[in-house]
PyMOL CGO cylinders between C-alpha atoms (Angstrom):
from pymol import cmd
from pymol.cgo import CYLINDER

trace = [
    CYLINDER, -12.82, 42.41, 4.90, -15.22, 42.72, 2.07, 0.3, 1, 1, 1, 1, 1, 1,
    CYLINDER, -15.22, 42.72, 2.07, -16.45, 39.22, 1.40, 0.3, 1, 1, 1, 1, 1, 1,
    CYLINDER, -16.45, 39.22, 1.40, -17.96, 37.17, 4.19, 0.3, 1, 1, 1, 1, 1, 1,
    CYLINDER, -17.96, 37.17, 4.19, -19.49, 33.77, 4.16, 0.3, 1, 1, 1, 1, 1, 1,
    CYLINDER, -19.49, 33.77, 4.16, -22.34, 32.81, 6.42, 0.3, 1, 1, 1, 1, 1, 1,
    CYLINDER, -22.34, 32.81, 6.42, -21.07, 30.76, 9.32, 0.3, 1, 1, 1, 1, 1, 1,
    CYLINDER, -21.07, 30.76, 9.32, -23.27, 27.87, 8.21, 0.3, 1, 1, 1, 1, 1, 1,
    CYLINDER, -23.27, 27.87, 8.21, -21.66, 27.45, 4.78, 0.3, 1, 1, 1, 1, 1, 1,
    CYLINDER, -21.66, 27.45, 4.78, -18.32, 25.97, 5.87, 0.3, 1, 1, 1, 1, 1, 1,
    CYLINDER, -18.32, 25.97, 5.87, -18.61, 23.00, 8.17, 0.3, 1, 1, 1, 1, 1, 1,
    CYLINDER, -18.61, 23.00, 8.17, -15.90, 21.01, 9.84, 0.3, 1, 1, 1, 1, 1, 1,
    CYLINDER, -15.90, 21.01, 9.84, -16.07, 17.25, 9.98, 0.3, 1, 1, 1, 1, 1, 1,
    CYLINDER, -16.07, 17.25, 9.98, -14.24, 14.87, 12.27, 0.3, 1, 1, 1, 1, 1, 1,
    CYLINDER, -14.24, 14.87, 12.27, -12.89, 11.40, 11.69, 0.3, 1, 1, 1, 1, 1, 1,
    CYLINDER, -12.89, 11.40, 11.69, -12.78, 9.87, 15.16, 0.3, 1, 1, 1, 1, 1, 1,
    CYLINDER, -12.78, 9.87, 15.16, -10.93, 6.81, 13.82, 0.3, 1, 1, 1, 1, 1, 1,
    CYLINDER, -10.93, 6.81, 13.82, -8.07, 8.60, 12.04, 0.3, 1, 1, 1, 1, 1, 1,
    CYLINDER, -8.07, 8.60, 12.04, -5.80, 8.93, 15.05, 0.3, 1, 1, 1, 1, 1, 1,
    CYLINDER, -5.80, 8.93, 15.05, -5.32, 12.62, 14.18, 0.3, 1, 1, 1, 1, 1, 1,
    CYLINDER, -5.32, 12.62, 14.18, -6.30, 15.03, 16.98, 0.3, 1, 1, 1, 1, 1, 1,
    CYLINDER, -6.30, 15.03, 16.98, -9.50, 16.98, 16.31, 0.3, 1, 1, 1, 1, 1, 1,
    CYLINDER, -9.50, 16.98, 16.31, -7.74, 20.38, 16.45, 0.3, 1, 1, 1, 1, 1, 1,
    CYLINDER, -7.74, 20.38, 16.45, -5.25, 19.19, 13.82, 0.3, 1, 1, 1, 1, 1, 1,
    CYLINDER, -5.25, 19.19, 13.82, -8.07, 17.91, 11.59, 0.3, 1, 1, 1, 1, 1, 1,
    CYLINDER, -8.07, 17.91, 11.59, -9.69, 21.35, 11.81, 0.3, 1, 1, 1, 1, 1, 1,
    CYLINDER, -9.69, 21.35, 11.81, -6.47, 23.11, 10.79, 0.3, 1, 1, 1, 1, 1, 1,
    CYLINDER, -6.47, 23.11, 10.79, -5.94, 20.70, 7.91, 0.3, 1, 1, 1, 1, 1, 1,
    CYLINDER, -5.94, 20.70, 7.91, -9.52, 21.21, 6.71, 0.3, 1, 1, 1, 1, 1, 1,
    CYLINDER, -9.52, 21.21, 6.71, -9.15, 25.00, 6.65, 0.3, 1, 1, 1, 1, 1, 1,
    CYLINDER, -9.15, 25.00, 6.65, -5.83, 24.78, 4.80, 0.3, 1, 1, 1, 1, 1, 1,
    CYLINDER, -5.83, 24.78, 4.80, -7.28, 22.30, 2.30, 0.3, 1, 1, 1, 1, 1, 1,
    CYLINDER, -7.28, 22.30, 2.30, -10.39, 24.44, 1.75, 0.3, 1, 1, 1, 1, 1, 1,
    CYLINDER, -10.39, 24.44, 1.75, -8.16, 27.45, 1.07, 0.3, 1, 1, 1, 1, 1, 1,
    CYLINDER, -8.16, 27.45, 1.07, -6.04, 25.46, -1.37, 0.3, 1, 1, 1, 1, 1, 1,
    CYLINDER, -6.04, 25.46, -1.37, -9.17, 24.26, -3.21, 0.3, 1, 1, 1, 1, 1, 1,
    CYLINDER, -9.17, 24.26, -3.21, -10.58, 27.77, -3.31, 0.3, 1, 1, 1, 1, 1, 1,
    CYLINDER, -10.58, 27.77, -3.31, -13.54, 26.82, -1.12, 0.3, 1, 1, 1, 1, 1, 1,
    CYLINDER, -13.54, 26.82, -1.12, -12.51, 29.43, 1.49, 0.3, 1, 1, 1, 1, 1, 1,
    CYLINDER, -12.51, 29.43, 1.49, -11.38, 32.93, 0.59, 0.3, 1, 1, 1, 1, 1, 1,
    CYLINDER, -11.38, 32.93, 0.59, -10.04, 35.96, 2.43, 0.3, 1, 1, 1, 1, 1, 1,
    CYLINDER, -10.04, 35.96, 2.43, -12.82, 37.37, 4.57, 0.3, 1, 1, 1, 1, 1, 1,
    CYLINDER, -12.82, 37.37, 4.57, -14.90, 34.20, 4.71, 0.3, 1, 1, 1, 1, 1, 1,
    CYLINDER, -14.90, 34.20, 4.71, -16.26, 33.58, 8.18, 0.3, 1, 1, 1, 1, 1, 1,
    CYLINDER, -16.26, 33.58, 8.18, -15.78, 30.29, 10.02, 0.3, 1, 1, 1, 1, 1, 1,
    CYLINDER, -15.78, 30.29, 10.02, -18.33, 28.79, 12.39, 0.3, 1, 1, 1, 1, 1, 1,
    CYLINDER, -18.33, 28.79, 12.39, -18.30, 30.12, 15.93, 0.3, 1, 1, 1, 1, 1, 1,
    CYLINDER, -18.30, 30.12, 15.93, -16.34, 28.17, 18.52, 0.3, 1, 1, 1, 1, 1, 1,
    CYLINDER, -16.34, 28.17, 18.52, -19.60, 27.05, 20.05, 0.3, 1, 1, 1, 1, 1, 1,
    CYLINDER, -19.60, 27.05, 20.05, -21.12, 25.92, 16.73, 0.3, 1, 1, 1, 1, 1, 1,
    CYLINDER, -21.12, 25.92, 16.73, -17.98, 24.04, 15.66, 0.3, 1, 1, 1, 1, 1, 1,
    CYLINDER, -17.98, 24.04, 15.66, -17.81, 22.30, 19.06, 0.3, 1, 1, 1, 1, 1, 1,
    CYLINDER, -17.81, 22.30, 19.06, -21.45, 21.22, 18.77, 0.3, 1, 1, 1, 1, 1, 1,
    CYLINDER, -21.45, 21.22, 18.77, -21.04, 20.08, 15.14, 0.3, 1, 1, 1, 1, 1, 1,
    CYLINDER, -21.04, 20.08, 15.14, -17.95, 18.02, 15.98, 0.3, 1, 1, 1, 1, 1, 1,
    CYLINDER, -17.95, 18.02, 15.98, -19.13, 16.87, 19.42, 0.3, 1, 1, 1, 1, 1, 1,
    CYLINDER, -19.13, 16.87, 19.42, -15.89, 18.08, 21.01, 0.3, 1, 1, 1, 1, 1, 1,
    CYLINDER, -15.89, 18.08, 21.01, -14.90, 20.41, 23.82, 0.3, 1, 1, 1, 1, 1, 1,
    CYLINDER, -14.90, 20.41, 23.82, -14.97, 24.13, 22.86, 0.3, 1, 1, 1, 1, 1, 1,
    CYLINDER, -14.97, 24.13, 22.86, -11.41, 24.40, 24.19, 0.3, 1, 1, 1, 1, 1, 1,
    CYLINDER, -11.41, 24.40, 24.19, -10.31, 22.10, 21.36, 0.3, 1, 1, 1, 1, 1, 1,
    CYLINDER, -10.31, 22.10, 21.36, -11.88, 24.42, 18.80, 0.3, 1, 1, 1, 1, 1, 1,
    CYLINDER, -11.88, 24.42, 18.80, -10.29, 27.42, 20.51, 0.3, 1, 1, 1, 1, 1, 1,
    CYLINDER, -10.29, 27.42, 20.51, -6.90, 25.67, 20.32, 0.3, 1, 1, 1, 1, 1, 1,
    CYLINDER, -6.90, 25.67, 20.32, -7.28, 25.14, 16.56, 0.3, 1, 1, 1, 1, 1, 1,
    CYLINDER, -7.28, 25.14, 16.56, -8.46, 28.72, 15.98, 0.3, 1, 1, 1, 1, 1, 1,
    CYLINDER, -8.46, 28.72, 15.98, -5.69, 30.15, 18.17, 0.3, 1, 1, 1, 1, 1, 1,
    CYLINDER, -5.69, 30.15, 18.17, -3.01, 28.15, 16.35, 0.3, 1, 1, 1, 1, 1, 1,
    CYLINDER, -3.01, 28.15, 16.35, -4.34, 29.28, 12.96, 0.3, 1, 1, 1, 1, 1, 1,
    CYLINDER, -4.34, 29.28, 12.96, -4.45, 32.88, 14.17, 0.3, 1, 1, 1, 1, 1, 1,
    CYLINDER, -4.45, 32.88, 14.17, -0.82, 32.67, 15.33, 0.3, 1, 1, 1, 1, 1, 1,
    CYLINDER, -0.82, 32.67, 15.33, 0.13, 31.27, 11.90, 0.3, 1, 1, 1, 1, 1, 1,
    CYLINDER, 0.13, 31.27, 11.90, -1.69, 34.13, 10.18, 0.3, 1, 1, 1, 1, 1, 1,
    CYLINDER, -1.69, 34.13, 10.18, -4.40, 31.93, 8.66, 0.3, 1, 1, 1, 1, 1, 1,
    CYLINDER, -4.40, 31.93, 8.66, -7.28, 33.40, 10.65, 0.3, 1, 1, 1, 1, 1, 1,
    CYLINDER, -7.28, 33.40, 10.65, -8.22, 36.80, 11.99, 0.3, 1, 1, 1, 1, 1, 1,
    CYLINDER, -8.22, 36.80, 11.99, -10.51, 36.90, 15.03, 0.3, 1, 1, 1, 1, 1, 1,
    CYLINDER, -10.51, 36.90, 15.03, -12.49, 40.08, 15.56, 0.3, 1, 1, 1, 1, 1, 1,
    CYLINDER, -12.49, 40.08, 15.56, -13.99, 40.33, 19.02, 0.3, 1, 1, 1, 1, 1, 1,
    CYLINDER, -13.99, 40.33, 19.02, -17.77, 40.31, 18.75, 0.3, 1, 1, 1, 1, 1, 1,
    CYLINDER, -17.77, 40.31, 18.75, -17.75, 39.83, 14.97, 0.3, 1, 1, 1, 1, 1, 1,
    CYLINDER, -17.75, 39.83, 14.97, -16.31, 36.34, 14.45, 0.3, 1, 1, 1, 1, 1, 1,
    CYLINDER, -16.31, 36.34, 14.45, -13.39, 34.45, 13.00, 0.3, 1, 1, 1, 1, 1, 1,
    CYLINDER, -13.39, 34.45, 13.00, -12.42, 35.08, 9.40, 0.3, 1, 1, 1, 1, 1, 1,
    CYLINDER, -12.42, 35.08, 9.40, -9.90, 33.83, 6.84, 0.3, 1, 1, 1, 1, 1, 1,
    CYLINDER, -9.90, 33.83, 6.84, -6.98, 36.27, 6.94, 0.3, 1, 1, 1, 1, 1, 1,
    CYLINDER, -6.98, 36.27, 6.94, -5.10, 37.84, 4.06, 0.3, 1, 1, 1, 1, 1, 1,
    CYLINDER, -5.10, 37.84, 4.06, -2.43, 35.36, 2.99, 0.3, 1, 1, 1, 1, 1, 1,
    CYLINDER, -2.43, 35.36, 2.99, 1.05, 36.77, 2.64, 0.3, 1, 1, 1, 1, 1, 1,
    CYLINDER, 1.05, 36.77, 2.64, 3.15, 34.76, 0.23, 0.3, 1, 1, 1, 1, 1, 1,
    CYLINDER, 3.15, 34.76, 0.23, 6.42, 33.97, 1.95, 0.3, 1, 1, 1, 1, 1, 1,
    CYLINDER, 6.42, 33.97, 1.95, 9.65, 33.84, -0.02, 0.3, 1, 1, 1, 1, 1, 1,
    CYLINDER, 9.65, 33.84, -0.02, 10.67, 34.39, -3.60, 0.3, 1, 1, 1, 1, 1, 1,
    CYLINDER, 10.67, 34.39, -3.60, 9.11, 32.57, -6.51, 0.3, 1, 1, 1, 1, 1, 1,
    CYLINDER, 9.11, 32.57, -6.51, 12.23, 30.36, -6.68, 0.3, 1, 1, 1, 1, 1, 1,
    CYLINDER, 12.23, 30.36, -6.68, 11.87, 29.47, -3.00, 0.3, 1, 1, 1, 1, 1, 1,
    CYLINDER, 11.87, 29.47, -3.00, 8.16, 28.73, -3.43, 0.3, 1, 1, 1, 1, 1, 1,
    CYLINDER, 8.16, 28.73, -3.43, 8.94, 26.51, -6.42, 0.3, 1, 1, 1, 1, 1, 1,
    CYLINDER, 8.94, 26.51, -6.42, 11.56, 24.64, -4.38, 0.3, 1, 1, 1, 1, 1, 1,
    CYLINDER, 11.56, 24.64, -4.38, 9.07, 24.15, -1.54, 0.3, 1, 1, 1, 1, 1, 1,
    CYLINDER, 9.07, 24.15, -1.54, 6.41, 22.92, -3.95, 0.3, 1, 1, 1, 1, 1, 1,
    CYLINDER, 6.41, 22.92, -3.95, 8.82, 20.42, -5.54, 0.3, 1, 1, 1, 1, 1, 1,
    CYLINDER, 8.82, 20.42, -5.54, 9.77, 19.14, -2.09, 0.3, 1, 1, 1, 1, 1, 1,
    CYLINDER, 9.77, 19.14, -2.09, 6.13, 18.80, -1.09, 0.3, 1, 1, 1, 1, 1, 1,
    CYLINDER, 6.13, 18.80, -1.09, 5.21, 16.99, -4.32, 0.3, 1, 1, 1, 1, 1, 1,
    CYLINDER, 5.21, 16.99, -4.32, 8.17, 14.65, -3.89, 0.3, 1, 1, 1, 1, 1, 1,
    CYLINDER, 8.17, 14.65, -3.89, 7.09, 13.77, -0.36, 0.3, 1, 1, 1, 1, 1, 1,
    CYLINDER, 7.09, 13.77, -0.36, 3.49, 13.27, -1.51, 0.3, 1, 1, 1, 1, 1, 1,
    CYLINDER, 3.49, 13.27, -1.51, 4.51, 10.94, -4.35, 0.3, 1, 1, 1, 1, 1, 1,
    CYLINDER, 4.51, 10.94, -4.35, 6.83, 8.97, -2.07, 0.3, 1, 1, 1, 1, 1, 1,
    CYLINDER, 6.83, 8.97, -2.07, 4.12, 8.46, 0.56, 0.3, 1, 1, 1, 1, 1, 1,
    CYLINDER, 4.12, 8.46, 0.56, 1.55, 7.54, -2.08, 0.3, 1, 1, 1, 1, 1, 1,
    CYLINDER, 1.55, 7.54, -2.08, 3.97, 5.14, -3.74, 0.3, 1, 1, 1, 1, 1, 1,
    CYLINDER, 3.97, 5.14, -3.74, 4.65, 3.47, -0.40, 0.3, 1, 1, 1, 1, 1, 1,
    CYLINDER, 4.65, 3.47, -0.40, 0.91, 2.82, -0.14, 0.3, 1, 1, 1, 1, 1, 1,
    CYLINDER, 0.91, 2.82, -0.14, 0.78, 1.35, -3.64, 0.3, 1, 1, 1, 1, 1, 1,
    CYLINDER, 0.78, 1.35, -3.64, -0.69, 4.31, -5.53, 0.3, 1, 1, 1, 1, 1, 1,
    CYLINDER, -0.69, 4.31, -5.53, 0.60, 5.32, -8.94, 0.3, 1, 1, 1, 1, 1, 1,
    CYLINDER, 0.60, 5.32, -8.94, 1.34, 8.93, -9.85, 0.3, 1, 1, 1, 1, 1, 1,
    CYLINDER, 1.34, 8.93, -9.85, -1.52, 8.75, -12.37, 0.3, 1, 1, 1, 1, 1, 1,
    CYLINDER, -1.52, 8.75, -12.37, -3.97, 7.73, -9.61, 0.3, 1, 1, 1, 1, 1, 1,
    CYLINDER, -3.97, 7.73, -9.61, -2.74, 10.52, -7.36, 0.3, 1, 1, 1, 1, 1, 1,
    CYLINDER, -2.74, 10.52, -7.36, -3.05, 13.12, -10.13, 0.3, 1, 1, 1, 1, 1, 1,
    CYLINDER, -3.05, 13.12, -10.13, -6.59, 11.97, -10.90, 0.3, 1, 1, 1, 1, 1, 1,
    CYLINDER, -6.59, 11.97, -10.90, -7.50, 12.22, -7.22, 0.3, 1, 1, 1, 1, 1, 1,
    CYLINDER, -7.50, 12.22, -7.22, -6.00, 15.71, -7.00, 0.3, 1, 1, 1, 1, 1, 1,
    CYLINDER, -6.00, 15.71, -7.00, -8.00, 16.78, -10.06, 0.3, 1, 1, 1, 1, 1, 1,
    CYLINDER, -8.00, 16.78, -10.06, -11.21, 15.51, -8.46, 0.3, 1, 1, 1, 1, 1, 1,
    CYLINDER, -11.21, 15.51, -8.46, -10.34, 17.38, -5.28, 0.3, 1, 1, 1, 1, 1, 1,
    CYLINDER, -10.34, 17.38, -5.28, -9.70, 20.53, -7.30, 0.3, 1, 1, 1, 1, 1, 1,
    CYLINDER, -9.70, 20.53, -7.30, -13.02, 20.11, -9.08, 0.3, 1, 1, 1, 1, 1, 1,
    CYLINDER, -13.02, 20.11, -9.08, -11.53, 19.63, -12.54, 0.3, 1, 1, 1, 1, 1, 1,
    CYLINDER, -11.53, 19.63, -12.54, -14.48, 17.81, -14.05, 0.3, 1, 1, 1, 1, 1, 1,
    CYLINDER, -14.48, 17.81, -14.05, -14.03, 14.19, -14.95, 0.3, 1, 1, 1, 1, 1, 1,
    CYLINDER, -14.03, 14.19, -14.95, -10.43, 14.05, -13.66, 0.3, 1, 1, 1, 1, 1, 1,
    CYLINDER, -10.43, 14.05, -13.66, -9.18, 12.32, -16.80, 0.3, 1, 1, 1, 1, 1, 1,
    CYLINDER, -9.18, 12.32, -16.80, -5.50, 12.79, -17.31, 0.3, 1, 1, 1, 1, 1, 1,
    CYLINDER, -5.50, 12.79, -17.31, -4.87, 15.61, -19.76, 0.3, 1, 1, 1, 1, 1, 1,
    CYLINDER, -4.87, 15.61, -19.76, -2.08, 15.63, -22.28, 0.3, 1, 1, 1, 1, 1, 1,
]
cmd.load_cgo(trace, "trace")
């Protein structure tokens, strides 16, 4: 792994009122950070101890999240060195990936619509999340 990030640069956060278990929030945050480009292959995550202190949770909860991400190939733990973002292997053909993306987008739009959001609002929010400047809809 060539590029590493200081353990202090990526921080987890916890929403105690979301109803989502802390380990699941951690997994979602790593996946979202990868999708946004905020975490890259070789970037180091906080130690189990540091993440537990930051989130005010049991270290076993952090270990559960890290272990699940390691099993899924998201993380690579190197004894004595730390936990790093693993090389991502694209699964499936480009057609299969396109089908999966269309399914995911359809589910996202349906859930957003059920909450009263328009597609335009959702696109603007995604652009802000992606860091695309003013998030104005482009033509």
